[in-house]
C-alpha positions in Angstrom: -155.6 -116.1 -1.4 -157.9 -113.2 -1.9 -157.8 -112.3 1.8 -154.0 -112.4 1.8 -154.0 -110.1 -1.3 -156.3 -107.7 0.4 -153.8 -107.5 3.2 -151.0 -106.7 0.9 -149.3 -110.1 0.5 -147.5 -111.0 -2.7 -148.8 -114.4 -3.9 -146.7 -117.1 -5.6 -148.7 -120.2 -6.2 -147.5 -123.8 -6.8 -150.2 -125.3 -8.9 -150.8 -127.9 -11.7 -153.8 -126.6 -13.8 -152.8 -123.9 -16.2 -155.0 -120.8 -16.1 -156.9 -121.9 -13.1 -158.6 -119.4 -10.8 -155.6 -119.4 -8.5 -153.2 -118.9 -11.4 -155.2 -115.9 -12.6 -155.3 -114.3 -9.2 -151.6 -114.8 -8.2 -148.7 -112.5 -8.7 -146.6 -115.3 -9.8 -147.1 -119.0 -10.7 -144.8 -122.1 -10.6 -146.4 -124.9 -12.5 -145.6 -128.5 -11.3 -146.2 -129.9 -14.8 -147.8 -133.1 -13.4 -150.5 -133.5 -16.1 -154.0 -134.6 -15.2 -154.3 -136.3 -11.9 -157.0 -139.0 -12.4 -157.2 -140.4 -8.9 -159.0 -138.5 -6.1 -156.1 -139.1 -3.8 -153.3 -137.2 -5.5 -150.0 -138.9 -5.8 -147.8 -137.5 -8.6 -149.1 -134.0 -7.9 -147.9 -134.4 -4.3 -144.5 -135.6 -5.4 -144.1 -132.7 -7.9 -145.3 -130.1 -5.4 -142.6 -131.3 -3.0 -139.9 -131.2 -5.8 -141.1 -127.7 -6.9 -140.9 -126.3 -3.4 -137.4 -127.8 -3.0 -136.3 -126.0 -6.3 -137.9 -122.7 -5.0 -136.0 -123.2 -1.8 -132.7 -123.8 -3.6 -133.3 -120.7 -5.7 -133.9 -118.5 -2.7 -130.9 -119.9 -0.9 -128.7 -119.2 -3.9 -129.9 -115.6 -4.6 -129.8 -114.7 -0.9 -126.3 -116.2 -0.5 -127.2 -118.1 2.7 -125.7 -121.5 1.7 -122.3 -122.5 0.5 -121.8 -123.3 -3.2 -121.0 -126.9 -2.2 -124.1 -127.3 -0.1 -126.3 -125.9 -2.9 -124.5 -128.2 -5.5 -125.2 -131.3 -3.3 -128.8 -130.3 -2.8 -129.4 -129.7 -6.5 -127.7 -133.0 -7.4 -130.0 -134.7 -5.0 -133.0 -133.2 -6.7 -131.7 -134.2 -10.1 -131.4 -137.8 -9.0 -135.1 -138.0 -7.8 -136.5 -139.1 -11.2 -134.2 -142.1 -11.5 -134.7 -142.9 -7.8 -138.5 -142.7 -8.3 -138.2 -145.2 -11.2 -136.1 -147.5 -9.0 -138.7 -147.3 -6.2 -141.5 -148.2 -8.6 -139.5 -151.2 -9.7 -139.6 -152.5 -6.1 -143.4 -152.6 -6.0 -143.5 -156.4 -5.4 -141.6 -155.9 -2.1 -144.0 -153.2 -1.0 -147.0 -155.5 -1.8 -145.4 -158.2 0.4 -145.4 -155.8 3.3 -148.9 -154.7 2.6 -150.0 -158.4 2.8 -148.9 -158.5 6.4 -151.0 -155.5 7.4 -154.0 -155.1 5.2 -156.3 -156.7 7.9 -155.4 -154.2 10.6 -157.8 -151.4 11.6 -155.4 -148.8 13.0 -152.1 -147.3 12.1 -149.7 -144.7 13.5 -147.2 -142.9 11.1 -144.3 -141.2 12.8 -141.8 -138.7 11.3 -139.5 -136.0 12.5 -138.1 -132.8 11.0 -138.3 -132.6 7.2 -140.1 -135.9 7.1 -142.9 -135.2 9.4 -145.0 -134.2 6.3 -144.0 -137.6 4.8 -145.7 -139.3 7.8 -148.7 -137.1 7.4 -148.9 -137.9 3.7 -148.5 -141.7 4.3 -151.3 -141.7 6.9 -153.6 -139.6 4.7 -153.2 -141.9 1.7 -153.9 -145.0 3.8 -157.0 -143.6 5.4 -158.3 -142.1 2.1 -158.1 -145.2 0.0 -158.1 -148.2 2.4 -160.4 -146.9 5.1 -158.0 -147.9 7.8 -157.8 -145.4 10.6 -154.4 -143.9 10.4 -152.8 -141.0 12.3 -149.8 -139.1 11.2 -147.8 -137.7 14.2 -144.6 -136.0 15.1 -142.3 -138.7 16.6 -141.1 -136.2 19.1 -144.6 -136.0 20.5 -145.2 -139.8 20.6 -144.9 -140.0 24.4 -147.5 -137.2 24.8 -150.5 -139.3 23.8 -150.1 -141.8 20.8 -147.9 -144.2 22.8 -151.0 -145.0 24.9 -152.5 -146.7 21.8 -149.5 -148.9 21.0 -150.4 -152.6 21.2 -150.2 -155.6 18.8 -153.3 -154.6 16.9 -151.9 -151.2 15.9 -149.0 -151.0 13.5 -146.6 -148.1 13.2 -144.8 -146.8 10.1 -141.6 -145.0 11.2 -139.8 -142.8 8.7 -136.2 -143.5 9.8 -134.0 -142.6 6.8 -130.4 -141.4 7.3 -130.2 -137.9 8.6 -130.0 -135.6 11.6 -133.0 -137.3 13.4 -132.0 -140.9 12.6 -131.0 -141.8 16.2 -134.1 -140.3 17.6 -136.3 -142.3 15.2 -134.5 -145.5 16.3 -135.4 -144.6 19.9 -139.1 -144.2 18.9 -139.0 -147.6 17.2 -137.5 -149.3 20.3 -140.2 -147.7 22.5 -142.9 -149.2 20.3 -141.3 -152.6 20.1 -141.0 -152.6 23.9 -144.8 -152.4 24.0 -145.3 -155.2 21.4 -146.3 -152.9 18.6 -145.5 -154.0 15.1 -143.3 -151.6 13.1 -142.6 -150.9 9.5 -139.4 -148.9 9.2 -138.8 -146.6 6.2 -135.0 -146.9 5.9 -132.1 -145.9 3.6 -130.7 -148.7 1.3 -127.8 -150.4 3.1 -129.0 -149.6 6.6 -128.0 -152.7 8.7 -129.6 -151.6 12.0 -133.3 -150.9 11.2 -134.0 -154.4 9.9 -133.0 -155.8 13.3 -135.4 -153.4 15.1 -138.5 -153.2 12.8 -140.7 -156.1 11.7 -140.7 -155.0 8.0 -138.7 -152.4 6.1 -139.6 -150.1 3.1 -136.4 -149.2 1.5 -135.4 -145.9 -0.3 -132.2 -144.9 -2.1 -129.7 -142.6 -0.3 -130.1 -138.8 -0.9 -129.6 -135.5 0.9 -131.9 -135.4 3.9 -133.7 -132.3 2.7 -134.5 -134.0 -0.6 -135.7 -137.3 1.1 -139.4 -136.3 1.3 -139.6 -136.5 -2.5 -138.6 -140.2 -2.4 -139.9 -141.4 1.0 -143.5 -140.8 0.1 -143.4 -143.1 -3.0 -143.2 -146.4 -1.0 -145.7 -145.0 1.4 -148.2 -144.3 -1.4 -147.5 -147.7 -2.9 -148.1 -149.3 0.5 -151.5 -147.6 0.8 -152.4 -148.6 -2.8 -151.7 -152.3 -2.2 -153.4 -152.3 1.2 -156.4 -150.8 -0.4 -156.2 -153.3 -3.3 -156.0 -156.3 -0.9 -159.0 -155.0 0.9 -161.0 -154.6 -2.4 -161.5 -150.9 -2.1 -162.3 -148.6 -5.1 -158.8 -146.9 -5.1 -159.3 -144.1 -7.5 -162.8 -143.2 -6.3 -162.8 -143.4 -2.5 -166.2 -143.0 -0.8 -167.2 -139.6 0.4 -164.4 -137.9 -1.4 -164.4 -135.7 -4.5 -161.6 -134.3 -6.7 -162.9 -130.8 -6.2 -164.1 -129.4 -2.9 -167.0 -127.1 -3.8 -168.3 -126.2 -0.4 -166.5 -124.7 2.6 
């Protein structure tokens, strides 16, 4: 941040802790209002960072006049629905635990996503490796054939983020490629999807929402899945080995 400021950049920071060092040294601050994050592997802070960035994007799109009023209205309505959808997703925890029971003894996982949900795949893999100690790799599904496909076999499971949207058909193609090589697949799909259940071995369901809003909801079942895998493996979930809440050395 200091280096950027020295080069003349304006700094707007998306942060949680009021009056932190970053807050004091930024030109502007947007607080995510998450409250204290107790676990080392941040969950609610990630969710609210995503939501906050979406609201910033909506504001910029509006003041710059680059989106139609209808598109902005649909986007904002999607954001406003996230709290209720998050509560709905948390109510489905038992179903997520059932999926976790099928995979907690695995040693390797591949998480695939495209477009706006590539970060969701990265977040899902990060949470799994952090708290369950299962080796997990988040990867762009468009790059699957350029390396990761060589690892596909029955002992490696894949989590494919395949919610409705512009990359849905391409994600189905990825799932079919993995299944053709006998790799087990967990699909992350939109409620009501009648195709993914026939392709994937298990499904983590999320409510429908605008594609650009979906990262805020997709990561909730992925985080719950990591939690239950770690719990079934007897791991210290809130205090993973070798990790600390604050990084004090570079």
